[in-house]
VOGU-3710 file (C-alpha; in Angstrom, 3 decimals, decimal comma):
1> mirslircga> -18,373/5,413/19,496  -19,032/2,400/17,121  -22,805/1,688/16,211  -24,211/-0,652/13,839  -26,528/1,008/11,482  -29,872/-0,772/10,298  -30,103/0,146/7,100  -33,858/0,445/5,723  -33,045/-0,207/2,087  -31,974/-3,991/3,165
11> lagvvflgac> -34,722/-5,158/5,127  -37,430/-7,303/3,420  -40,371/-5,690/2,658  -39,282/-2,072/3,655  -40,356/0,598/1,664  -37,338/2,893/0,934  -37,656/6,117/2,408  -34,859/8,695/1,766  -31,808/9,003/4,439  -33,513/6,079/6,545
21> elvvsnpnnp> -31,325/5,156/8,900  -31,768/3,167/12,303  -28,759/3,547/15,214  -28,109/0,723/17,667  -25,869/0,983/19,927  -23,912/-2,273/20,391  -22,854/-2,483/24,544  -20,730/-4,975/23,972  -18,503/-3,055/21,099  -15,407/-1,297/23,075
31> gviavkttpa> -16,162/2,032/20,686  -19,550/2,513/22,835  -19,199/5,766/24,886  -20,263/3,800/28,193  -17,105/1,273/28,112  -15,269/4,993/27,832  -16,231/6,360/31,125  -12,904/6,909/33,194  -9,936/8,328/31,882  -7,649/5,057/32,477
41> dlenflgtqy> -10,417/3,522/30,264  -10,170/5,881/27,226  -6,524/5,381/27,182  -6,436/1,568/27,243  -8,995/1,814/24,153  -6,382/4,385/22,657  -3,788/2,037/22,804  -5,467/-0,791/21,439  -6,427/1,049/18,010  -3,650/1,096/15,933
51> rrwhsglwgg> -3,666/-2,746/15,760  -7,574/-2,480/14,829  -6,095/-0,182/12,099  -3,131/-2,080/11,245  -5,548/-5,130/11,055  -8,025/-3,405/8,551  -5,133/-3,096/5,978  -3,194/-6,089/6,755  -4,898/-8,654/9,013  -7,863/-9,105/5,763
61> arvgymalvm> -6,130/-7,150/2,948  -9,068/-7,991/0,702  -9,486/-5,107/-1,826  -5,591/-5,103/-1,543  -5,204/-8,661/-3,414  -7,448/-7,280/-6,276  -5,135/-3,998/-6,140  -2,311/-6,747/-6,413  -3,439/-8,352/-9,494  -4,970/-5,039/-11,440
71> sfedfstlsn> -1,565/-2,928/-11,086  0,506/-6,018/-12,372  2,479/-6,424/-8,703  1,070/-9,480/-8,388  -0,715/-12,059/-10,907  -3,137/-14,931/-9,939  -6,588/-16,401/-10,922  -7,454/-17,842/-7,716  -11,300/-16,929/-6,802  -10,087/-16,305/-2,981
81> nclgqrvgip> -10,873/-12,941/-2,335  -11,626/-11,980/-6,102  -8,340/-12,203/-7,240  -9,395/-14,043/-10,193  -12,478/-11,787/-10,809  -10,063/-8,741/-11,152  -6,961/-9,992/-13,335  -8,623/-10,500/-16,629  -8,267/-7,673/-19,172  -10,424/-6,112/-20,718
91> raannnaign> -10,507/-5,461/-16,595  -14,200/-6,263/-14,689  -16,003/-3,347/-12,677  -15,489/-3,169/-9,065  -18,652/-4,753/-8,842  -20,942/-2,716/-5,853  -24,482/-4,609/-6,546  -26,689/-5,906/-3,864  -25,386/-9,444/-2,666  -22,286/-9,234/-5,161
101> vcggdqaaiy> -20,080/-12,241/-4,581  -16,877/-9,447/-3,664  -19,158/-7,227/-1,431  -17,311/-8,637/2,150  -13,986/-8,314/0,659  -15,057/-4,953/-0,608  -16,141/-3,045/2,154  -13,873/-4,511/5,047  -11,596/-1,164/5,532  -14,215/0,833/4,831
111> ythsevargm> -15,759/-0,414/7,747  -12,654/-1,188/9,814  -11,036/2,322/9,555  -14,538/3,948/9,689  -14,655/2,019/12,685  -11,301/3,658/14,597  -11,709/6,987/13,063  -14,983/7,256/15,192  -12,979/5,559/18,352  -10,681/8,594/17,764
121> advlrrldep> -13,093/10,913/17,503  -14,742/9,964/20,302  -10,989/10,423/21,990  -10,710/13,597/20,624  -14,108/14,870/21,837  -13,519/13,784/25,504  -10,213/15,360/25,284  -11,914/18,713/24,250  -14,278/18,430/27,368  -13,314/21,645/29,795
131> dftfgtdaqn> -12,195/19,260/32,948  -11,436/16,129/31,278  -7,645/15,273/31,427  -5,819/11,680/30,987  -3,546/13,490/34,234  -1,203/15,385/32,887  -0,713/18,122/30,125  2,076/15,917/28,697  -0,002/13,376/28,645  -2,960/14,728/27,201
141> drnrafaefl> -1,372/15,749/24,096  0,476/12,587/23,718  -2,268/10,621/23,524  -4,494/13,585/21,342  -1,286/13,366/18,483  -1,783/9,889/18,870  -5,551/10,354/18,084  -5,201/12,486/15,856  -2,997/10,071/13,662  -5,355/7,290/13,972
151> lgvslgyvam> -8,052/9,310/12,706  -5,815/10,827/10,072  -5,147/7,700/8,050  -7,992/6,236/9,028  -9,941/8,258/6,961  -6,855/8,816/4,828  -6,675/5,377/3,766  -10,428/5,089/2,840  -10,230/8,374/0,768  -7,339/6,634/-0,912
161> iydsaaviaa> -9,424/3,641/-2,051  -13,162/4,624/-2,190  -14,716/6,967/-4,235  -16,876/8,860/-1,168  -17,209/8,145/2,741  -18,664/10,064/5,578  -16,254/12,646/7,147  -16,091/11,810/11,188  -14,918/14,284/13,488  -14,746/14,947/17,189
171> ddplaadgta> -17,183/18,145/16,616  -20,073/15,206/14,600  -23,608/16,304/16,406  -24,984/13,647/18,894  -28,184/11,925/19,059  -30,185/12,091/22,885  -28,712/8,850/23,993  -25,464/10,410/23,390  -24,094/8,594/19,975  -22,917/10,229/17,035
181> ipqdltgyke> -24,844/11,272/14,387  -23,956/9,311/10,947  -23,122/11,911/8,423  -23,821/11,869/4,444  -21,106/10,784/2,241  -18,757/13,354/0,647  -16,403/12,701/-2,463  -12,579/11,371/-1,702  -10,842/14,747/-1,825  -12,946/15,982/0,815
191> vmeaaiaald> -12,109/13,022/2,808  -8,498/13,093/2,232  -8,482/17,145/3,273  -10,143/16,237/6,834  -7,074/13,324/6,698  -4,627/16,084/6,131  -5,720/17,969/9,038  -5,992/15,218/11,574  -2,258/14,818/10,715  -1,433/18,126/11,119
201> rsvaaatsga> -3,245/18,453/14,605  -1,143/15,514/15,492  1,884/17,122/14,833  1,112/20,212/16,961  0,237/18,023/19,580  3,230/16,160/19,360  5,150/19,215/19,190  3,198/21,467/21,728  6,031/21,156/24,746  3,586/20,339/26,849
211> tgsngfplpa> 5,571/19,487/30,365  4,219/16,561/33,276  4,476/13,086/33,234  3,711/10,161/31,181  4,105/12,152/27,823  6,422/10,911/24,855  7,484/8,036/24,443  4,686/6,573/23,684  3,709/2,435/25,201  5,808/0,318/23,283
221> nwmfatttms> 2,505/-1,843/22,352  0,846/1,027/20,966  2,611/0,513/18,067  5,277/-2,382/18,191  7,753/-0,147/16,153  11,167/-1,400/17,091  12,210/2,339/17,057  11,019/3,831/20,853  8,439/6,704/19,532  10,121/9,668/20,759
231> saefvkvvrs> 7,741/12,716/20,154  10,489/13,757/17,230  10,175/9,861/15,699  6,028/9,692/16,259  6,611/13,297/14,027  8,465/11,527/11,364  6,373/8,806/10,968  3,011/10,866/11,253  5,096/13,119/8,453  5,596/10,000/6,087
241> yrarlranva> 1,910/9,174/6,347  1,369/12,668/5,211  3,581/12,314/2,259  2,050/9,373/1,415  -1,450/10,161/1,651  -1,151/13,802/-0,245  0,785/12,297/-3,291  -1,589/9,210/-3,368  -5,370/10,280/-3,028  -4,980/11,544/-6,694
251> rspaeraavd> -7,229/9,265/-9,537  -5,138/10,353/-12,585  -2,390/11,868/-14,074  -3,888/15,166/-13,735  -4,405/15,140/-10,530  -1,411/13,705/-9,894  0,229/16,655/-10,747  -1,522/18,775/-9,104  -0,813/17,603/-5,916  1,157/19,863/-3,180
261> wdaviadaen> 4,431/18,646/-4,082  6,012/21,152/-2,361  4,630/19,885/0,821  5,229/16,392/-0,372  8,847/17,152/-0,698  9,004/18,702/2,932  7,400/15,973/4,447  9,416/12,991/2,691  12,327/15,070/3,675  11,630/15,269/7,238
271> gltadllitt> 9,887/11,889/7,497  11,513/8,492/8,327  15,377/8,512/8,368  15,602/4,140/8,224  12,588/1,793/7,282  9,500/1,380/10,057  9,844/-1,848/11,102  6,805/-3,259/13,355  6,803/-6,070/14,961  4,100/-8,581/13,713
281> ssvtgptngy> 3,003/-11,301/15,940  0,075/-13,870/15,713  -0,746/-13,567/19,319  0,234/-10,273/20,825  0,937/-7,416/17,787  -0,091/-6,734/14,508  -0,031/-9,329/11,528  0,386/-9,160/7,965  -1,693/-11,696/6,181  -0,843/-9,592/2,777
291> vnqmyafstw> 2,549/-10,459/2,271  2,348/-13,969/3,996  -0,296/-15,274/1,823  1,349/-13,641/-1,106  4,475/-15,751/-0,065  2,583/-19,166/-0,066  3,587/-18,967/-3,824  1,794/-21,792/-5,953  -1,306/-20,406/-7,590  -1,526/-16,996/-5,574
301> hqmtpfivgm> 2,032/-15,402/-6,965  4,098/-14,665/-9,912  5,460/-11,763/-11,539  3,541/-11,201/-14,850  6,321/-9,780/-17,441  3,854/-6,470/-17,888  6,293/-4,116/-15,584  9,003/-6,398/-14,407  9,596/-7,264/-18,108  11,162/-3,968/-18,167
311> adktgayasw> 14,262/-5,124/-16,842  15,303/-7,696/-19,728  18,616/-6,783/-21,744  17,845/-10,033/-23,984  15,052/-8,384/-26,399  12,707/-11,710/-24,442  10,392/-8,723/-23,572  10,760/-6,803/-26,821  9,403/-10,145/-28,298  6,835/-10,333/-25,553
321> iaeplssrgg> 5,303/-6,716/-26,095  5,355/-7,255/-29,366  2,512/-9,894/-29,384  -1,235/-9,814/-29,107  -2,175/-10,388/-25,387  -4,443/-13,274/-26,431  -1,003/-15,502/-27,066  1,733/-13,040/-25,214  3,858/-15,598/-23,911  2,828/-18,346/-25,690
331> taaffmqtdd> 3,481/-21,885/-23,985  6,531/-20,770/-22,204  6,624/-18,971/-19,196  8,870/-15,181/-19,414  12,800/-15,739/-18,813  14,518/-12,783/-19,003  18,368/-11,053/-18,225  19,012/-8,023/-16,844  22,105/-6,216/-14,916  19,514/-5,077/-12,142
341> lrwpqgatrt> 21,178/-7,293/-9,287  18,014/-7,244/-7,401  17,081/-9,592/-10,063  18,626/-13,461/-10,412  21,444/-13,227/-12,285  22,394/-16,384/-15,080  22,203/-16,862/-18,323  20,033/-20,113/-18,199  17,096/-20,740/-15,849  19,331/-23,179/-13,997
351> aqqadlnykt> 21,967/-20,921/-13,233  19,698/-17,924/-12,185  17,763/-20,981/-9,743  21,305/-21,243/-8,533  22,434/-17,906/-7,783  19,743/-17,792/-5,229  17,939/-20,787/-4,015  15,599/-19,003/-1,305  14,831/-22,201/0,293  18,522/-22,956/1,939
361> nsfpagngcn> 20,191/-21,207/4,023  22,503/-18,013/3,686  25,599/-18,917/3,910  28,086/-19,202/1,560  27,864/-16,297/-0,773  24,460/-14,959/0,696  22,563/-17,497/-1,999  19,451/-18,498/0,462  17,576/-16,772/2,816  15,655/-19,546/4,512
371> ngatickryf> 16,904/-18,443/8,290  15,164/-16,199/10,445  16,171/-12,765/10,208  18,055/-12,940/7,172  18,108/-10,750/4,088  17,509/-12,368/0,815  20,303/-11,079/-2,003  17,680/-10,221/-4,635  14,502/-8,872/-4,147  13,069/-11,741/-6,822
381> anrpsgddaa> 13,843/-15,246/-7,927  13,398/-17,603/-10,485  11,405/-20,148/-9,106  12,530/-23,431/-8,256  11,072/-25,906/-11,236  8,620/-27,884/-8,913  6,862/-24,424/-7,895  5,908/-23,737/-11,313  2,264/-22,954/-11,215  -0,079/-22,887/-14,469
391> aspvwgrsny> -1,048/-19,039/-16,026  -4,228/-18,701/-17,720  -4,363/-15,953/-19,670  -0,402/-16,957/-20,325  -0,009/-13,516/-20,322  0,382/-13,612/-16,073  3,431/-16,756/-16,679  7,270/-16,079/-15,769  9,338/-17,647/-13,973  9,823/-15,129/-11,094
401> nhirwwswrt> 8,657/-15,072/-7,792  9,682/-12,141/-5,333  11,314/-13,237/-2,322  12,842/-10,353/-0,456  10,783/-10,732/2,787  11,224/-14,700/2,573  12,805/-15,540/6,295  9,998/-13,249/7,937  7,568/-15,731/5,930  9,499/-18,593/6,753
411> sgsgtqaang> 10,819/-17,821/10,191  10,099/-14,384/11,338  12,889/-13,191/13,690  13,849/-16,767/13,840  11,688/-18,096/16,428  8,444/-18,332/14,212  6,957/-17,837/10,512  6,016/-14,438/10,188  6,742/-12,938/13,434  9,028/-10,333/13,985
421> pfpffvkael> 10,520/-7,233/12,603  8,723/-6,488/9,210  9,312/-2,765/6,992  5,847/-1,045/6,813  7,097/2,203/5,599  10,766/2,234/3,212  12,836/5,100/3,513  13,161/4,574/-0,068  9,487/5,282/-0,772  10,057/8,865/0,902
431> dllaaegkyr> 13,435/9,439/-0,951  11,116/8,650/-4,478  7,978/10,992/-3,130  10,843/13,668/-2,941  12,294/12,969/-6,307  8,907/12,909/-7,879  8,043/16,105/-6,618  11,513/17,676/-7,653  11,398/15,880/-10,929  7,555/17,796/-11,173
441> kgdfagaaal> 9,468/21,008/-10,063  12,638/21,014/-12,387  15,108/20,383/-9,857  15,771/17,449/-12,045  19,602/17,238/-10,524  17,859/17,043/-6,919  15,322/14,191/-8,430  18,539/12,385/-10,144  20,639/12,136/-7,199  17,735/10,213/-4,925
451> intsrtrqps> 16,938/8,320/-7,317  20,752/6,935/-8,029  20,463/6,457/-3,811  18,453/2,689/-4,726  19,518/2,655/-8,332  23,283/2,720/-7,937  23,465/0,537/-4,770  26,137/-1,945/-4,533  25,150/-5,366/-3,358  27,587/-7,495/-1,446
461> fpttaspttp> 27,260/-10,769/0,359  29,323/-13,031/2,740  31,955/-15,417/1,095  33,534/-18,633/2,670  36,581/-15,989/2,661  34,632/-13,376/4,206  31,568/-15,162/5,864  30,652/-12,122/8,166  30,311/-9,806/4,801  26,880/-8,222/5,637
471> vvagaglpai> 24,164/-9,045/2,793  23,094/-5,820/1,281  20,724/-5,935/-1,670  21,379/-3,801/-4,735  20,747/-2,562/-8,152  24,158/-1,756/-9,351  22,874/0,272/-12,209  25,037/3,330/-13,810  23,777/6,414/-12,200  21,522/8,868/-14,023
481> vafdattpvp> 24,359/11,515/-15,371  22,100/13,728/-17,219  19,724/16,110/-15,829  16,717/16,310/-18,042  13,326/14,700/-18,895  14,445/13,361/-22,246  17,910/11,554/-22,305  17,773/7,869/-22,123  19,197/6,473/-19,068  22,520/4,896/-19,358
491> ggascvpnvp> 23,222/1,176/-20,441  23,017/1,002/-24,067  21,461/-2,388/-24,962  20,987/-3,138/-21,724  19,832/-0,322/-19,896  16,962/-0,460/-17,092  14,362/0,290/-17,780  13,642/-0,682/-21,240  10,024/0,672/-21,928  7,243/-0,490/-24,070
501> snagangggt> 4,920/1,814/-26,554  1,877/1,166/-27,955  1,795/-2,401/-25,929  -2,037/-2,773/-26,426  -4,072/-6,084/-27,052  -2,893/-6,114/-30,713  -0,090/-6,773/-30,650  3,434/-4,390/-32,643  4,388/-2,798/-29,358  7,954/-1,452/-29,078
511> vacgnmweal> 10,787/-1,080/-26,258  12,940/1,718/-26,072  15,053/3,140/-22,718  13,370/5,357/-20,717  14,276/8,483/-19,540  14,746/9,755/-15,895  11,105/9,730/-15,206  10,903/6,274/-15,920  13,810/5,063/-13,757  11,707/7,135/-11,054
521> kwekrmetay> 9,052/5,263/-11,047  11,835/1,580/-11,893  13,108/2,391/-8,524  9,768/3,080/-6,778  8,085/-0,341/-8,252  10,952/-2,608/-7,305  11,847/-0,557/-3,625  8,446/-0,789/-2,212  6,837/-4,084/-3,913  5,288/-5,548/-1,193
531> thfmawflds> 5,794/-3,127/1,460  3,142/-1,263/1,391  -0,578/-1,249/1,050  -1,818/-1,246/-3,122  1,979/0,593/-3,436  2,133/-0,070/-7,408  -1,371/0,407/-7,608  -2,184/3,638/-6,035  1,291/5,063/-8,189  -0,017/3,545/-11,340
541> rgwgdlaegt> -3,483/5,146/-11,174  -1,604/8,658/-10,946  0,694/7,922/-13,385  -1,904/6,686/-15,719  -0,167/3,301/-15,911  -3,232/0,820/-15,328  -4,496/-1,369/-17,876  -7,057/0,521/-19,742  -10,751/0,213/-18,429  -9,016/-0,407/-14,480
551> pidwaapfed> -11,011/0,833/-12,034  -9,707/3,114/-10,192  -11,495/2,926/-7,026  -14,458/1,393/-4,817  -17,564/2,397/-4,184  -18,516/2,987/-0,744  -20,383/-0,426/0,430  -24,038/-0,538/-0,884  -25,325/-0,846/2,252  -23,791/2,677/3,104
561> lqargrigpq> -25,100/4,185/-0,132  -28,629/2,566/0,455  -28,705/3,868/4,149  -27,990/7,394/2,699  -30,929/7,604/0,763  -29,084/6,429/-2,560  -31,523/4,399/-4,844  -30,934/2,533/-8,098  -27,944/3,000/-9,792  -26,542/5,497/-7,281
571> iystgtadgy> -25,533/2,442/-5,716  -22,729/1,570/-7,965  -21,164/4,789/-7,331  -21,132/7,964/-10,095  -18,171/7,964/-12,898  -18,766/6,124/-16,487  -22,052/5,030/-18,443  -21,762/1,680/-16,401  -21,729/3,264/-12,593  -17,690/2,987/-12,443
581> hrapastygw> -14,622/5,073/-12,314  -12,017/3,624/-15,140  -8,606/4,498/-16,192  -8,116/5,421/-19,469  -5,294/3,610/-22,212  -2,278/3,703/-20,214  1,183/5,600/-20,857  2,495/2,385/-22,264  -0,617/1,264/-24,456  -1,783/-1,269/-22,543
//
């Protein structure tokens, strides 16, 4: 059930009275029990909620925009969605003060996903009634599996993003009017435990073996996946999300190390066997404003050298790292050469621009990807000179854009821009989650095999002589063959990644070839950039790679904190002296 909370602390002239909360049912909201009376109504409601959950992340991904610049996955100083407020170093706090300009952006996912979770708890409450049925046992268990999945991923994303939230459950106590009584907030670990438990129940329901009509597969318009969601395929999706959530809730290297990596490996190895493609649509299906907006380029997007410079083989990155932060990059945008073939090739900027002009068609030689349903031969491009954007501070400036999904942004599947299949969960993420687990458990050979899957993949492109050759983007890097935690990756002076140390604000940093661990992190970043929400932020937080002072999560919205009796500094969240959780100096020194 969806409800509106009138928060006492926000009412003018009201003396705060502790955990005061007035619950007002909104009869126009489809989450209210009154419009979910019949099994058919309830099932229709259930079928709309993946799109609602999805839009909470991808339709207006405002916290995600902040996370992009805070993790160096993107650089922008626009004021839109508080990008400019979060991009600077030293890092600004995730301000949760009453009336702060970023409040709406910061609260959006918290409220949308809590709303979906409450709706799913309502569905599950009805399913638990002794005489309730959707029609058959198979239909009941299919719907239960889907509701538990959405409950799990809703609570899971709230736990990954916010420091605390209410655990929403089917057995929450009810008020006299039948509405659920809001629970107090609890820490992110407890919220994630509830999320994982919901995903466990989803798998159990999907594999119950119940008989009858209208069971799996899911109706096509529930998830908009290009794969038919049979019970087996659906379980792969649930297990994939369970692996992601379990690993990425960690706020520090110590918490990341303490993750149940056996469980992550098991889920990753039994999850998706191919990318999960969801068909986006501006009319009938889920949307992806997150990538769509970044690919507007201009001042929305460029790849700052902090992370991506690790591919360089010319010494440009070493020189860049050695400079003080205030002058890092000087007056020229960062330019590099690399043996990683996901990046444009050529010794000059002109040559790299010719290697991939993403605004042209895709033939010959796969050197463009402007047409619908076209794979770009590189993940990144040296942007056309006319598309250059200024950057202040100068350390944000580079020649490079991420363009892996350019054809989706411009032409979709061929009929309309940003309408068509998009990979919201890539198989490479699961490979590299399993690789991380194996590495942490000392199975270096097993980890290397998974890292090499993307690291050594060879690209192929159509040519005039061979016009039907499919475009396959690949790194084409030498395989890791030393199965330990210390040996530098192969490649010598051209190694990838070339990892910085002591790269703080005062300059004097150096670079050296990374080991297997750094190769794993490099592959994870290259393969997941812009494929899932807050990809680099969540990993960098757990790996200890965020810049010193970067906020590691967001507080629950101040309205919810006030409504539950938090006063004064308590609305800023708990943690360091200024009330915010912050990252220490990174493993790279910045």
